C-alpha positions in Angstrom: -39.0 -82.4 -66.6 -40.4 -81.1 -63.2 -43.5 -82.5 -61.2 -46.5 -81.0 -60.5 -45.6 -80.9 -56.9 -42.2 -79.1 -57.4 -44.5 -76.0 -59.5 -46.4 -75.8 -56.4 -43.8 -75.8 -54.1 -42.2 -72.9 -56.3 -45.3 -71.0 -56.2 -45.6 -71.2 -52.7 -42.3 -70.3 -52.0 -42.6 -67.2 -54.1 -46.0 -66.2 -52.5 -44.4 -66.6 -49.1 -41.2 -64.6 -50.4 -43.7 -61.5 -51.8 -45.5 -61.6 -48.3 -42.2 -61.6 -46.3 -41.2 -58.5 -48.6 -44.2 -56.8 -48.1 -44.1 -57.6 -44.1 -40.6 -56.1 -44.3 -41.8 -52.9 -46.3 -44.8 -52.7 -43.6 -42.7 -53.0 -40.5 -39.9 -50.5 -42.3 -43.0 -48.0 -42.9 -44.4 -48.2 -39.6 -41.0 -48.0 -37.9 -40.7 -44.6 -39.9 -43.6 -43.4 -39.5 -43.9 -40.2 -36.9 -47.2 -41.8 -35.4 -46.5 -44.3 -32.6 -48.1 -47.7 -33.4 -48.4 -50.4 -30.8 -49.6 -53.7 -31.8 -51.4 -56.1 -28.6 -52.0 -59.7 -29.1 -55.7 -60.7 -28.0 -54.1 -61.7 -24.3 -53.3 -57.7 -24.3 -49.9 -58.3 -24.2 -47.5 -56.0 -26.4 -46.7 -57.8 -29.9 -45.0 -55.1 -31.5 -44.2 -51.3 -30.9 -42.5 -49.1 -33.6 -39.6 -46.5 -33.1 -42.0 -43.4 -32.6 -43.9 -45.2 -29.8 -40.6 -46.3 -28.2 -39.8 -42.8 -28.0 -43.1 -41.7 -26.4 -43.0 -44.4 -23.8 -39.4 -44.0 -23.0 -38.3 -47.5 -24.0 -35.0 -48.3 -26.0 -34.7 -51.4 -28.2 -32.4 -53.2 -26.2 -34.3 -52.6 -23.3 -37.4 -53.9 -24.8 -35.6 -56.7 -26.0 -34.0 -57.9 -22.8 -37.5 -57.1 -20.5 -40.6 -59.2 -20.6 -43.2 -56.9 -21.5 -45.2 -57.8 -18.0 -42.5 -55.9 -16.4 -42.7 -52.7 -18.7 -44.7 -49.9 -16.7 -45.8 -46.6 -17.5 -48.3 -44.4 -16.1 -51.2 -43.2 -18.3 -53.4 -39.8 -17.2 -56.6 -38.8 -18.8 -57.1 -35.2 -20.2 -58.2 -34.0 -16.7 -54.9 -35.1 -15.2 -56.6 -38.5 -13.5 -54.0 -41.6 -13.7 -55.9 -44.6 -15.2 -55.9 -47.9 -14.2 -54.6 -50.8 -16.6 -58.0 -52.2 -17.4 -58.9 -48.8 -18.7 -56.0 -48.7 -21.2 -56.9 -48.2 -24.9 -56.0 -51.7 -25.8 -57.9 -53.2 -22.7 -61.3 -51.2 -23.6 -61.3 -52.6 -27.1 -60.6 -56.1 -26.0 -63.3 -55.7 -23.1 -65.8 -53.9 -25.5 -64.7 -55.0 -29.2 -65.2 -51.2 -30.2 -62.6 -49.0 -31.4 -61.8 -46.2 -29.5 -61.4 -42.7 -31.1 -59.6 -39.6 -30.4 -58.4 -40.1 -26.7 -56.3 -37.3 -25.2 -53.7 -39.0 -22.8 -50.7 -38.3 -21.2 -48.0 -40.7 -20.8 -45.7 -41.1 -17.8 -42.5 -43.1 -19.5 -41.2 -45.8 -17.1 -38.1 -44.4 -16.7 -39.8 -41.0 -15.0 -39.1 -39.1 -18.0 -41.4 -36.0 -19.4 -44.9 -36.1 -19.7 -46.1 -36.8 -23.6 -49.6 -35.8 -24.7 -50.9 -37.8 -27.2 -54.0 -38.3 -29.1 -54.5 -42.1 -29.2 -56.9 -44.5 -31.2 -57.2 -48.1 -30.7 -58.9 -50.7 -33.2 -59.5 -54.0 -32.9 -58.4 -56.5 -35.8 -60.5 -59.6 -36.3 -59.7 -63.1 -37.1 -61.8 -65.3 -39.7 -64.2 -66.2 -37.3 -64.8 -62.6 -36.0 -62.9 -62.8 -32.7 -60.5 -60.6 -31.9 -57.0 -61.2 -33.2 -55.2 -58.0 -32.4 -55.6 -54.4 -31.2 -53.8 -51.7 -33.2 -53.0 -48.8 -30.9 -52.0 -45.1 -32.8 -50.5 -42.3 -30.8 -49.9 -38.8 -32.5 -47.4 -37.4 -29.9 -48.6 -33.6 -29.6 -46.8 -32.6 -26.6 -45.5 -29.5 -28.3 -48.7 -28.4 -29.3 -50.0 -29.0 -26.0 -46.9 -27.2 -24.6 -47.1 -24.1 -26.9 -51.0 -23.9 -25.9 -50.1 -23.9 -22.1 -47.5 -21.4 -23.1 -50.1 -19.1 -25.0 -52.3 -19.6 -22.3 -49.8 -18.6 -19.6 -48.9 -15.4 -21.8 -52.2 -14.6 -22.4 -52.9 -14.8 -18.4 -49.8 -12.9 -17.6 -51.2 -10.4 -20.2 -54.5 -10.2 -18.5 -52.6 -10.0 -15.2 -50.5 -7.0 -16.4 -53.8 -5.2 -17.9 -56.0 -5.9 -15.1 -53.0 -4.0 -13.0 -52.1 -1.7 -15.7 -52.5 2.1 -14.3 -53.5 3.2 -17.8 -57.0 2.7 -19.6 -57.0 0.0 -22.1 -59.9 -1.1 -24.5 -59.9 -3.4 -27.4 -62.6 -2.8 -30.2 -63.3 -4.2 -33.5 -63.1 -2.5 -37.0 -66.4 -0.8 -36.3 -65.7 0.8 -33.3 -67.4 -1.3 -31.2 -65.7 -2.2 -27.4 -64.7 -5.9 -27.2 -62.7 -5.3 -24.1 -62.1 -3.2 -21.4 -59.5 -3.2 -18.6 -60.3 -1.9 -14.7 -58.2 1.2 -14.9 -60.3 2.2 -18.0 -63.7 1.7 -16.0 -62.5 3.2 -13.2 -61.4 6.5 -15.2 -64.8 6.9 -17.2 -66.9 5.8 -14.0 -68.4 2.7 -15.8 -69.1 -1.5 -15.2 -67.3 -3.4 -17.8 -71.0 -4.7 -18.7 -72.2 -1.0 -19.2 -69.3 -0.6 -21.7 -68.8 -4.2 -24.0 -70.7 -4.1 -27.1 -71.1 0.0 -27.1 -69.4 2.5 -29.6 -65.9 3.5 -27.9 -67.2 7.1 -28.9 -69.5 6.4 -25.6 -66.7 8.2 -23.7 -66.9 11.4 -26.2 -69.1 14.5 -25.7 -71.6 13.9 -27.9 -71.0 17.1 -30.1 -67.9 15.4 -30.8 -68.9 11.6 -31.5 -69.4 12.1 -35.5 -65.9 13.2 -35.8 -64.1 10.7 -33.3 -66.0 7.7 -35.3 -64.8 9.1 -38.8 -61.1 9.5 -37.3 -61.5 5.9 -35.9 -62.7 4.5 -39.5 -59.6 6.3 -41.3 -57.4 4.7 -38.8 -58.6 1.1 -39.3 -58.5 1.9 -43.0 -54.8 2.8 -42.9 -53.8 0.8 -40.0 -51.5 3.3 -39.0 -51.0 3.5 -35.2 -52.0 7.5 -34.0 -51.9 9.5 -30.7 -54.1 12.2 -30.1 -55.7 14.5 -27.2 -59.3 14.4 -27.0 -61.8 15.8 -24.5 -64.0 12.9 -22.9 -66.9 12.5 -20.6 -67.3 10.4 -17.6 -70.6 8.6 -16.7 -71.3 11.2 -14.4 -70.6 13.9 -16.6 -66.9 14.9 -15.6 -65.1 16.7 -18.0 -61.8 14.6 -19.0 -58.7 15.6 -21.1 -57.0 12.3 -22.4 -54.2 11.0 -24.8 -55.1 7.9 -26.5 -53.0 6.0 -28.5 -54.4 3.5 -31.1 -52.7 0.5 -32.7 -53.7 -2.2 -34.7 -54.0 -5.8 -32.9 -51.6 -8.0 -34.9 -52.8 -10.9 -36.6 -56.6 -10.0 -35.9 -59.0 -10.8 -38.7 -61.2 -8.6 -39.3 -59.3 -5.7 -37.6 -59.3 -4.8 -34.4 -57.4 -2.3 -32.3 -56.2 -2.0 -29.0 -56.1 1.7 -27.4 -54.2 3.1 -24.3 -55.7 6.0 -22.7 -54.0 8.4 -20.1 -56.1 11.0 -17.9 -54.1 14.0 -18.1 -57.1 16.2 -16.8 -55.1 17.4 -13.8 -51.8 17.8 -15.9 -53.9 20.0 -18.0 -55.7 21.7 -15.1 -52.1 22.6 -14.0 -50.9 23.6 -17.1 -53.6 26.4 -17.9 -53.3 27.5 -14.1 -49.8 28.0 -15.1 -50.5 29.7 -18.4 -52.7 31.9 -16.7 -50.5 32.7 -13.8 -47.7 33.3 -16.6 -49.9 35.5 -18.5 -51.1 37.3 -15.0 -47.1 37.6 -14.1 -46.4 39.3 -17.6 -49.5 41.3 -17.4 -48.2 42.8 -13.9 -44.8 42.8 -15.5 -46.0 45.6 -18.2 -48.7 47.3 -16.2 -48.9 50.2 -13.4 -50.1 48.7 -10.2 -52.3 51.5 -9.2 -54.0 52.4 -12.8 -54.0 49.1 -14.5 -52.3 50.9 -17.7 -49.0 50.0 -18.6 -46.2 51.1 -17.0 -43.4 53.5 -18.3 -41.1 50.7 -19.7 -43.9 48.8 -21.6 -44.7 52.1 -22.8 -41.6 53.1 -24.4 -41.2 49.7 -25.9 -44.6 50.2 -28.0 -43.6 53.3 -29.2 -40.2 52.2 -30.4 -42.1 49.7 -32.4 -45.0 52.2 -33.3 -42.1 54.4 -34.2 -40.2 52.0 -36.6 -43.4 51.3 -38.4 -44.3 55.1 -39.0 -41.1 55.6 -40.5 -41.0 52.3 -43.0 -44.5 53.0 -44.0 -44.8 56.7 -43.6 -47.9 56.4 -41.5 -48.6 59.3 -39.2 -48.0 59.2 -35.2 -49.1 61.3 -32.6 -48.3 61.1 -28.7 -50.0 62.7 -25.7 -48.4 63.6 -22.5 -50.9 64.5 -19.7 -50.2 65.8 -16.1 -53.1 65.8 -13.2 -53.0 69.6 -12.4 -52.5 70.8 -8.6 -52.1 66.9 -7.8 -49.5 67.9 -4.9 -52.3 70.2 -3.4 -55.0 67.4 -3.4 -52.9 64.9 -1.6 -51.9 67.5 1.1 -55.7 68.5 1.2 -57.6 65.3 0.7 -54.8 62.7 1.6 -53.0 60.0 -0.6 -56.1 57.7 -0.9 -57.7 60.3 -2.4 -54.9 61.3 -4.5 -54.8 57.6 -5.8 -58.3 57.6 -6.2 -58.2 60.6 -8.9 -55.3 58.9 -10.4 -57.5 55.4 -11.1 -60.4 57.7 -12.2 -58.2 59.7 -14.5 -56.8 56.4 -16.0 -60.3 54.5 -16.0 -61.2 57.8 -18.4 -58.4 57.9 -20.4 -59.0 53.6 -20.9 -62.8 54.5 -22.1 -61.7 57.5 -24.6 -58.7 56.0 -26.6 -59.1 54.0 -29.6 -58.6 50.3 -29.5 -55.4 50.7 -31.5 -54.1 53.6 -29.0 -51.6 52.8 -26.3 -51.9 54.4 -22.8 -49.6 54.2 -20.1 -48.6 55.9 -16.7 -45.6 58.1 -17.5 -44.8 58.4 -13.8 -46.2 60.0 -10.7 -49.3 62.0 -12.0 -48.4 61.8 -15.5 -49.7 59.8 -18.3 -48.6 59.5 -21.8 -50.7 57.9 -24.5 -49.5 56.6 -27.7 -51.5 57.6 -30.9 -50.6 55.5 -34.3 -51.7 56.6 -37.7 -53.4 60.0 -36.5 -52.3 63.3 -38.0 -51.6 66.8 -35.4 -55.2 67.6 -36.1 -57.0 64.3 -35.0 -54.7 64.1 -32.1 -55.7 67.5 -30.7 -59.3 66.8 -30.9 -58.6 63.8 -29.3 -57.0 65.5 -26.6 -59.8 68.2 -26.1 -62.3 65.4 -25.9 -60.2 63.9 -23.2 -59.7 66.9 -21.4 -63.1 67.6 -21.3 -64.4 64.1 -20.3 -61.5 64.3 -17.3 -63.0 68.0 -16.2 -66.7 66.4 -16.0 -65.5 63.9 -13.7 -67.4 63.6 -10.4 -65.7 62.3 -7.4 -67.1 61.2 -3.9 -65.4 64.6 -2.5 -67.8 66.9 -4.3 -65.6 69.8 -3.9 -62.8 68.4 -5.5 -62.2 69.3 -9.1 -59.7 67.5 -11.6 -58.3 68.8 -14.5 -55.4 68.0 -16.7 -52.8 69.8 -18.8 -52.1 68.1 -22.0 -49.1 68.5 -24.8 -49.6 67.1 -28.0 -46.8 66.1 -30.6 -46.7 64.6 -34.1 -43.9 62.8 -35.7 -41.8 64.8 -37.8 -39.4 63.0 -40.2 -35.9 62.5 -38.4 -37.5 62.7 -35.1 -36.2 59.9 -32.6 -38.4 58.8 -29.8 -36.8 60.9 -27.0 -37.2 64.0 -29.1 -40.9 63.5 -30.0 -41.5 62.6 -26.2 -39.7 66.0 -25.3 -41.6 68.1 -27.6 -44.9 66.5 -25.9 -43.6 67.1 -22.5 -42.7 70.6 -23.5 -46.4 71.5 -25.0 -47.7 69.9 -21.7 -45.9 72.4 -19.6 -46.8 75.2 -21.9 -50.4 74.4 -21.0 -49.6 74.6 -17.6 -47.9 78.0 -17.8 -50.8 79.1 -19.9 -53.3 78.5 -17.0 -53.7 74.9 -16.8 -56.7 72.5 -18.2 -56.1 73.2 -21.7 -54.4 71.8 -24.5 -51.2 72.7 -26.4 -49.2 71.5 -29.4 -45.3 71.2 -29.6 
């Protein structure tokens, strides 16, 4: 039969075994946790350091066993990069004050001069039964990767800001309401504003007042759809300078609520050059089709227009008439009053023709002192009446040389089925020469 002492010993042994198992479980858990754990004794010496803490401090287990802890060394820096003296280490602060230390951000330089590790650190006292500090437990969460990621993001943002600061194009960021949140120097320079004058203002500030409601609606649609778009718009600087811009809007990734970044290019000078080129091309085309002296169409263009008119006449069976007129005694005018006076007569006759004909009629200088008029959608009687009216208007011209009288002989021909262009012109030409033979200053039909 077992004695009471035997039962007591067995009970104590069982409890000690359970304590050892719990200690083993606790140490196993501590050694596999991602947080670093360092336990200091009341004298400040390290009593335990788990694997995560050893990794942070750059200590191998074999090295730790071989070296006395007073020979371990590392540097610790605060969040501002200031190196801490040993008496300001977290465990020492707890031992000195008796109070826990919370949420310190410290950088640890391992004893082997390895990479600095940034950690969030807490230190808490473990009290004995009499209330004295028996141990200090320090926990370290390695946030080096987060710090480096933050630094990388900050560096990236700094580079981006640098790029935007130096970018030759205007860049602005606006919220979902179209309020300007950020503008780069090129944007401010383009529209002649200071940044503080634009920030917080509607992005339509740069648009002419008449267009602002339309631009605000287009921006709202862009925000609703999220689809990038590009457009050419009229803009206005602070001083009222009119600009032509190309604006490209795109959503800012990851923004909530939505934000947009807009790239703006000033194409005003290019637009001026384009308009100037268009004007010059138009002028060249006009000069290529016009007679330089009278401003009427030249002979080649007249025939081109007549070919089209004849095709329409034949296709739709519409009437068509032509008129040929020649200035009477023009050589005599040149010989008596000079070529400058002759040119003046031709210009006056051309101006009278231009004022007399309908908007659908086409008039040109056929050559020398001869003029040609194309009269679409008019019959022979109507053409003869128009020719007579024109003859009278020219005969009534008042020129600087009071004794100089100007008259014209006119021939009219109307399209007959089967006519080609040359045949129709020849009939008008023959009718004109008949007017000359009959005494000039008259109209004949061919």
